[in-house]
Structure formats: structure tokens, C-alpha cells
C-alpha positions in Angstrom: -52.4 -52.9 -74.0 -55.3 -51.0 -72.5 -56.9 -51.3 -69.0 -59.3 -54.3 -69.2 -61.9 -52.2 -67.4 -62.0 -49.7 -70.2 -64.2 -50.5 -73.2 -61.8 -49.2 -75.9 -63.7 -47.8 -78.8 -63.0 -46.0 -82.1 -65.2 -43.9 -84.3 -64.3 -42.6 -87.7 -66.3 -39.8 -89.4 -66.2 -37.4 -92.3 -67.7 -34.0 -92.6 -67.7 -30.8 -94.6 -66.4 -27.5 -93.2 -68.9 -24.7 -93.2 -66.2 -22.5 -94.8 -62.7 -22.9 -96.1 -60.5 -23.3 -93.0 -57.5 -21.0 -92.8 -54.3 -22.0 -90.9 -55.4 -19.9 -87.9 -58.9 -21.6 -87.9 -57.2 -25.1 -87.9 -54.7 -24.1 -85.2 -57.5 -23.0 -82.9 -59.6 -26.1 -83.6 -56.6 -28.3 -82.8 -55.8 -26.5 -79.6 -59.3 -26.9 -78.4 -59.5 -30.6 -79.5 -56.2 -31.5 -78.0 -57.0 -29.9 -74.6 -60.4 -31.7 -74.4 -58.9 -35.0 -75.6 -56.1 -34.9 -73.2 -58.5 -34.6 -70.3 -60.7 -37.4 -71.6 -57.8 -39.7 -72.7 -59.0 -39.6 -76.3 -56.4 -40.1 -79.0 -56.8 -39.9 -82.7 -56.0 -38.3 -86.0 -57.6 -35.5 -88.0 -57.1 -35.0 -91.8 -58.3 -31.8 -93.5 -58.5 -31.4 -97.3 -60.4 -29.0 -99.4 -63.1 -28.1 -96.8 -63.5 -31.7 -95.7 -62.5 -33.4 -92.5 -61.9 -37.1 -91.7 -61.3 -37.8 -88.1 -60.7 -40.9 -86.0 -61.4 -40.8 -82.3 -60.3 -43.6 -80.0 -60.6 -44.1 -76.2 -63.2 -45.1 -73.6 -66.5 -45.7 -75.4 -68.5 -43.2 -73.3 -65.8 -40.5 -73.7 -65.6 -41.1 -77.5 -69.4 -40.8 -77.8 -69.5 -37.7 -75.6 -66.8 -36.0 -77.7 -68.5 -37.0 -80.9 -71.8 -35.6 -79.8 -70.1 -32.2 -79.3 -68.4 -32.5 -82.7 -71.7 -33.4 -84.4 -73.3 -30.2 -82.9 -70.4 -27.9 -83.9 -71.5 -25.3 -86.4 -68.0 -25.2 -88.1 -69.0 -28.2 -90.2 -72.0 -30.1 -91.5 -72.9 -33.3 -93.4 -71.3 -35.4 -90.6 -71.3 -39.1 -91.7 -70.0 -41.9 -89.5 -67.9 -44.5 -91.3 -67.6 -46.8 -88.4 -68.3 -46.8 -84.7 -67.0 -50.0 -82.9 -65.0 -51.6 -80.2 -61.3 -52.0 -80.8 -58.5 -54.1 -79.2 -55.9 -51.3 -79.0 -55.3 -47.7 -79.9 -53.9 -46.8 -83.3 -52.8 -43.3 -82.2 -51.7 -43.9 -78.6 -50.0 -40.9 -77.2 -51.6 -38.5 -79.7 -54.3 -36.3 -78.3 -55.0 -35.4 -81.9 -52.6 -36.0 -84.8 -53.2 -33.7 -87.7 -52.5 -33.4 -91.4 -53.6 -30.5 -93.6 -53.7 -32.0 -97.1 -54.5 -28.7 -98.8 -51.6 -27.8 -101.1 -53.0 -24.9 -103.2 -53.5 -27.2 -106.1 -56.8 -25.7 -107.1 -56.8 -24.9 -110.8 -54.0 -27.3 -111.5 -54.5 -29.9 -114.1 -55.8 -33.1 -112.5 -57.0 -31.4 -109.3 -59.9 -33.4 -107.8 -62.4 -32.3 -105.2 -62.0 -35.9 -103.9 -63.8 -35.5 -100.6 -66.7 -33.5 -102.1 -67.8 -36.2 -104.5 -70.7 -38.3 -103.4 -69.3 -41.4 -105.1 -66.0 -40.9 -103.2 -68.0 -40.6 -99.9 -69.8 -43.9 -100.6 -66.5 -45.5 -101.4 -65.0 -44.2 -98.1 -67.9 -45.7 -96.2 -67.3 -49.1 -97.8 -63.5 -48.9 -97.3 -63.1 -47.2 -94.0 -60.2 -49.6 -93.2 -58.3 -47.9 -96.0 -58.9 -44.5 -94.5 -57.4 -45.7 -91.2 -54.4 -47.1 -93.2 -53.9 -43.6 -94.7 -54.0 -42.1 -91.2 -51.4 -44.7 -90.0 -49.2 -43.7 -92.9 -49.3 -40.0 -91.7 -48.4 -41.1 -88.2 -45.5 -43.2 -89.3 -44.1 -40.4 -91.5 -44.6 -37.5 -89.2 
């Protein structure tokens, strides 16, 4: 359980990368994020797929909002959309300064390939079912 003096908060957002991220780009981004998050006691999970990010941040409310403001201003992505921003009872990713899953699998051009995160209908569905996105992130944590 968390310290009662801390207003534990979580924020989930999606965004579009300004360019297709290579492994080196993602590694650099993760190193920066993990160092910052460690200092601020932020935990969370980042998913990347086909030029799209979904990230959950959790920790002290002020720290989460401070980090999110710097994320929102980051030129490496745009079309930042908050799925939820609310208090929570406990951390989902305690001990992870930033979990990560790169879901790109070089499937472009394969029959059935879907630019899932680029579709406006999908984005609207994610907003209405943000709890399912968190379930997906929990799955990655449990199986990593």
C-alpha cells in the first residue's frame, strides 16, 4: 500500500510518434524516462506500435502531472490524447520506473495487417475502454 500522505494518481495517454521510431530511438527514450521516473517515484508502462505510443504513468499526483506536461511538450510525438487522469488506490506497475513493450513486428505488408492505433475509430474505442488498455499492460507485465 502507498503512503497515506501521497495522493496516488495514474494517467493514461496515447500519441503518435513524429517519425517511425528505431530501436536506438526507443532505447534512448526509455533511458531518459526511466532516469526521470526513478527520481520522481513514477512507475508505469509504455507500449509502442506502428508509430503510436500508449503510456500509463502512476505516482504522486503532482509528479505525474509534471512529467506529463514535459511529455506533452516533447516534439518526438503529437496528437497526445488523455484516456484517463484520476486518483488510484494502488500502483499497477510498482517497482517499474517504466516497463516497455515494442509491439512492432515487421508485419507491414502482411495480409491482415492493421494500422490499429492510427484509426480514429480505434482511438475513440480506446478512450471509451481505457480499462482494457490497462488490462493489456498488466498482461505484458505478467508475461515479461
